[in-house]
DRENDO-795940 format. One record per atom (N, C-alpha, C, O, CB): residue in three letters; x, y, z. Coordinates in steps of 0.1 Angstrom, whole numbers, plus 5000, padded with zeros to 4 digits. Glycine has a CB too. Layout:
BEGIN
AlaXYZ
...
//
This chain:
BEGIN
Unk127822432770
Unk129122342776
Unk129322422794
Unk129322522801
Unk130922372762
Unk129622292794
Unk129622282811
Unk130622442815
Unk130722522807
Unk130622082818
Unk131522452831
Unk131822502834
Unk133522402846
Unk134222332854
Unk130522592836
Unk133422422844
Unk134422282855
Unk135222442870
Unk136122532869
Unk136822172836
Unk134222412883
Unk134722512892
Unk136022522898
Unk136722422895
Unk133922512902
Unk136622592905
Unk136622512915
Unk136822592923
Unk136422712922
Unk137422402916
Unk137822522937
Unk136622542950
Unk136722712951
Unk137522772943
Unk137122452970
Unk135922782961
Unk135622892962
Unk135022952960
Unk134223012966
Unk135822942962
Unk135222952943
Unk134423032927
Unk133022992923
Unk132622872924
Unk135322992911
Unk132223102919
Unk130822982914
Unk130823132898
Unk131123252896
Unk128622962933
Unk130022962892
Unk129822972875
Unk128823132872
Unk127623162876
Unk128622782869
Unk129723222864
Unk128023342860
Unk126823172861
Unk125623222863
Unk128023462832
Unk126723082861
Unk124723072856
Unk124623022870
Unk123523022875
Unk123922922840
Unk125722972878
Unk125123022889
Unk124523142903
Unk123623152911
Unk125422992888
Unk125823202896
Unk125223372902
Unk123823372899
Unk123023362908
Unk125823532893
Unk123623362885
Unk122223422881
Unk121423352890
Unk120823362901
Unk121723412865
Unk121823262881
Unk120723152896
Unk119823152909
Unk118723112911
Unk121423072903
Unk120923212917
Unk121323262932
Unk120823402929
Unk121423472938
Unk123023242938
Unk120023492920
Unk119923622925
Unk118723562917
Unk117723572924
Unk120923762924
Unk118423502900
Unk116723452903
Unk115523382913
Unk114323362912
Unk116423372895
Unk116623352924
Unk115923232931
Unk115823332945
Unk114723322950
Unk117023072934
Unk116923442952
Unk116923572963
Unk115523632952
Unk114523632959
Unk118823692965
Unk115123682940
Unk114023732939
Unk112823692940
Unk112023752933
Unk113923782933
Unk112423562947
Unk111623432936
Unk111723512956
Unk111623612962
Unk112123232922
Unk111823442957
Unk112223442978
Unk110723492985
Unk109923452994
Unk113923622984
Unk111023622976
Unk110223722989
Unk109323702984
Unk109423692972
Unk110423882993
Unk107823692990
Unk106823622998
Unk105723672992
Unk104723612988
Unk106923633013
Unk105923842993
Unk105423922990
Unk104223992975
Unk103124052973
Unk106323962994
Unk105723902967
Unk106423882957
Unk104423842949
Unk103723752953
Unk107923742961
Unk104123912941
Unk102523872930
Unk103423802921
Unk103723852910
Unk101424022920
Unk103923672925
Unk104523592911
Unk103223632898
Unk103523732891
Unk104623382916
Unk101623552894
Unk101323592890
Unk101023702880
Unk099923712875
Unk101223562894
Unk102523832877
Unk102223982874
Unk103223912874
Unk102823802871
Unk101624122880
Unk103923912874
Unk105223902873
Unk105623762858
Unk106723752853
Unk105823862890
Unk104723712856
Unk104623632849
Unk104423712834
Unk105123702824
Unk103723542855
Unk102923802838
Unk102223912829
Unk103724022825
Unk103924042813
Unk100524002839
Unk104324062831
Unk104824142830
Unk106124022812
Unk106124032800
Unk105424202850
Unk107023922825
Unk107223872812
Unk107023802801
Unk108023752794
Unk107623852812
Unk105623782798
Unk104623822787
Unk104423912780
Unk103723912770
Unk103723822789
Unk105224022787
Unk104724192780
Unk105824162771
Unk105524172759
Unk104924362791
Unk107124132775
Unk108424132771
Unk108624052755
Unk108023962750
Unk109424062782
Unk110024192748
Unk109524042736
Unk110023892739
Unk110323832750
Unk110324052720
Unk109723852720
Unk109823672725
Unk110923642727
Unk110723532731
Unk109323552716
Unk112323672727
Unk113223582728
Unk113523612745
Unk114623642749
Unk114423612715
Unk112623602754
Unk113123682768
Unk111923582781
Unk111823562793
Unk112623932766
Unk111223552770
Unk109723402772
Unk109923302770
Unk109423192772
Unk108423382765
Unk111323362760
Unk111323202757
Unk113223122763
Unk113923022762
Unk111023192733
Unk113223232768
Unk115023152775
Unk114723172782
Unk115723142789
Unk116723192775
Unk113323222795
Unk112923202804
Unk112823062813
Unk113223032824
Unk112123262800
Unk111622982797
Unk111422852797
Unk111822802794
Unk111422682793
Unk110822822794
Unk113222832790
Unk114122712789
Unk114622692799
Unk114522582805
Unk115222702781
Unk115022792802
Unk115222732821
Unk114322742832
Unk114722782843
Unk116422802828
Unk113022702829
Unk112522652836
Unk112222502835
Unk111522432842
Unk111722732837
Unk112722482825
Unk111922342822
Unk114022252823
Unk114322142827
Unk110622352799
Unk114722362818
Unk116422282827
Unk116422192844
Unk116922092848
Unk117622442832
Unk115622312849
Unk114922262859
Unk114322182873
Unk114622142885
Unk114822262857
Unk113222202861
Unk112322102864
Unk113022022864
Unk113221972875
Unk111322082857
Unk114021952847
Unk114621822843
Unk115021722858
Unk114721632864
Unk115921862834
Unk116421862858
Unk116421832868
Unk116721792881
Unk117721732886
Unk116221812867
Unk115521852886
Unk114321852897
Unk114021702895
Unk114121612903
Unk113021952895
Unk113521712880
Unk113621512880
Unk113921422885
Unk113421322891
Unk114121452874
Unk115221482880
Unk116721382878
Unk116821282887
Unk117021152887
Unk118121472882
Unk116421412898
Unk117521412913
Unk116121352922
Unk116721282930
Unk118321622920
Unk115521352922
Unk114221302931
Unk114321102924
Unk114221002931
Unk112321422923
Unk114621122907
Unk114820992912
Unk115820872914
Unk115720752914
Unk114220952908
Unk117220962915
Unk118120962914
Unk118120892927
Unk118720792928
Unk118721062910
Unk117220962942
Unk117720952950
Unk115720862955
Unk115220862966
Unk118621102955
Unk115420832948
Unk114620662955
Unk115120602948
Unk114820482950
Unk112820612954
Unk115820602942
Unk116420382941
Unk116520292949
Unk116920322960
Unk117620342938
Unk116420232948
Unk116620172961
Unk117520012952
Unk117519952942
Unk114720142972
Unk118120032966
Unk119519932962
Unk119919842980
Unk120119872992
Unk121420092956
Unk119819732973
Unk119719642979
Unk120919562986
Unk120919462994
Unk119219582972
Unk122319682977
Unk123519702989
Unk123819772990
Unk124719792999
Unk124519652991
//
């Protein structure tokens, strides 16, 4: 379900996405190790992470396709 935002507020999903982005921003963070720890957790965490990653990939591809449209007018 998509939430409607009002100006100045962020949805829970936006806050979580920003938190994830902030954590992954560190260049000293070993992403391979993060992946290994995630794989060692119960399957529900891994599966939910994969849903998030696939949704991000789909959205990024859609944004890219929309920005590359060649309009004549």
